[in-house]
VEXDREN-2710 file (C-alpha; in Angstrom, 1 decimal):
% VEXDREN-2710
k/r/px/py/pz
1/MET/96.7/87.1/102.0
2/GLN/99.5/85.2/104.2
3/SER/102.0/87.1/106.1
4/ASP/105.7/86.8/105.9
5/ALA/106.0/84.6/108.9
6/LYS/103.3/82.0/107.8
7/LYS/104.9/81.8/104.3
8/LEU/108.3/81.1/105.8
9/VAL/106.7/78.4/108.1
10/LYS/104.8/76.8/105.2
11/LYS/108.1/76.8/102.9
12/HIS/110.5/75.3/105.5
13/GLU/108.8/72.7/107.6
14/GLU/111.4/72.9/110.4
15/LEU/110.6/76.3/111.3
16/THR/108.4/77.9/114.1
17/HIS/106.6/80.8/114.6
18/SER/105.3/82.2/118.0
19/GLU/103.5/85.2/118.2
20/MET/102.8/87.7/121.5
21/VAL/105.5/86.1/123.5
22/LYS/107.3/88.1/126.4
23/VAL/111.2/88.8/126.4
24/VAL/112.3/88.4/130.2
25/SER/116.0/89.1/129.1
26/HIS/117.9/90.7/126.1
27/VAL/121.6/90.8/125.9
28/GLN/124.0/92.6/122.7
29/ARG/127.2/91.8/122.7
30/ASP/130.0/92.8/119.8
31/LYS/131.6/90.1/117.8
32/GLU/133.8/91.5/115.1
33/GLU/131.5/93.3/112.7
34/TRP/128.1/91.8/114.0
35/VAL/126.0/92.2/117.3
36/LEU/124.9/88.7/118.7
37/ASN/121.6/89.2/120.3
38/THR/120.4/86.6/122.8
39/VAL/116.7/86.8/124.0
40/MET/115.1/84.7/126.6
41/ILE/111.5/84.2/126.3
42/GLU/109.2/83.6/129.5
43/ASP/108.5/79.9/130.3
44/CYS/111.3/78.8/128.1
45/ASN/114.8/77.7/129.2
46/VAL/116.5/77.7/125.8
47/PRO/117.9/81.0/124.3
48/PHE/117.2/82.6/121.2
49/LYS/120.1/83.8/119.2
50/TYR/120.5/86.2/116.2
51/LYS/123.3/88.6/114.3
52/ARG/122.7/92.1/113.4
53/LYS/124.8/94.5/111.8
54/GLN/123.9/97.4/114.8
55/GLN/122.6/97.4/118.0
56/TYR/119.2/97.8/118.8
57/LYS/116.9/98.9/121.4
58/SER/116.5/96.6/124.3
59/LEU/113.5/94.5/124.2
60/LYS/113.0/92.9/127.7
61/GLY/109.4/93.2/128.9
62/ALA/108.2/93.5/125.1
63/ARG/106.0/91.2/123.4
64/VAL/107.4/89.8/120.2
65/ASN/106.7/87.8/117.1
66/ILE/109.1/85.4/116.5
67/THR/110.4/82.7/114.1
68/TYR/113.1/80.2/114.5
69/TYR/114.3/76.7/114.5
70/PRO/116.0/74.5/116.5
71/GLY/119.7/74.1/116.8
72/VAL/122.7/73.0/119.0
73/GLU/125.8/74.8/120.1
74/VAL/129.2/73.2/121.2
75/VAL/130.9/75.1/124.4
76/ALA/133.7/73.4/125.9
77/GLY/132.7/69.9/124.4
78/MET/129.4/70.0/125.8
79/ASN/126.1/70.1/123.5
80/PHE/123.4/72.9/124.5
81/GLU/119.9/73.5/122.7
82/ILE/119.5/76.7/121.0
83/MET/117.1/78.3/118.9
84/ASN/118.1/80.3/115.9
85/VAL/115.9/83.3/115.1
86/VAL/115.3/84.2/111.6
87/ARG/112.9/86.9/112.1
88/ILE/112.0/88.8/115.3
89/LYS/109.5/91.7/115.5
90/VAL/107.7/93.9/118.1
91/ALA/104.1/92.8/118.4
END
């Protein structure tokens, strides 16, 4: 039986799944009714972003399994590469 992450990646080709990656930074901030989360992964210069309805415990220093796809965020007219998280789970 395949895991949920493997099913997602098989169904959607643009998704990438990484296992046992270390979180070096985790920031949570409120925006309207959502809590925006930004996670930085060890040996990666691109932020991983996702939303939740409520705050979550800090993932800093934790090992996580993460499923994501690349995206672009425009800030002050400049394009920044980001990773949009579809699924994140503490390993």
